[in-house]
Phi, psi and omega in degrees: 000130176269127179272119183235156174235162183295155174306322178296316179292322179298313180297321179292320178295317178302313181302312176299319178297316181296320180294319178298313178298318183295318189271330184252337183252356185051038176206156185265152176235131180286170180299318178293316178296319177297316179297323179287327175296317178296322177298320176299314183297316183295327181276322188264315188258322186305322177301326174295321177291320181297310184297322176295317178299322176294315181296320179294320177292317178303313181299317180297315182294317175305317178296319183288326180289327177295335180271350185304316182291332179284321180286331181235022173292137173233135178294143183266156175050058186251000183307305187288327178294319181289332180283344184073025183232149181272352183100355180267146181278137177258123186230000000 
């Protein structure tokens, strides 16, 4: 599976990479070089981040499923208990 981002996110990422280089590396990086670096990050590093995010989501969902019986459990056969009667006719 190829990890892709929207054109808007890609443009913002390239701009961010260029700013990072300018402010932290004391050198400029061009639009093409920043785009190539972004493509490298998406191909090489993004799968690790993506896989961890999927694992985190799975763990969270599994925890919620484990709590489901507690959250939505209903006692069975409670009509007579709630009526305060044992079910026998009083005559």
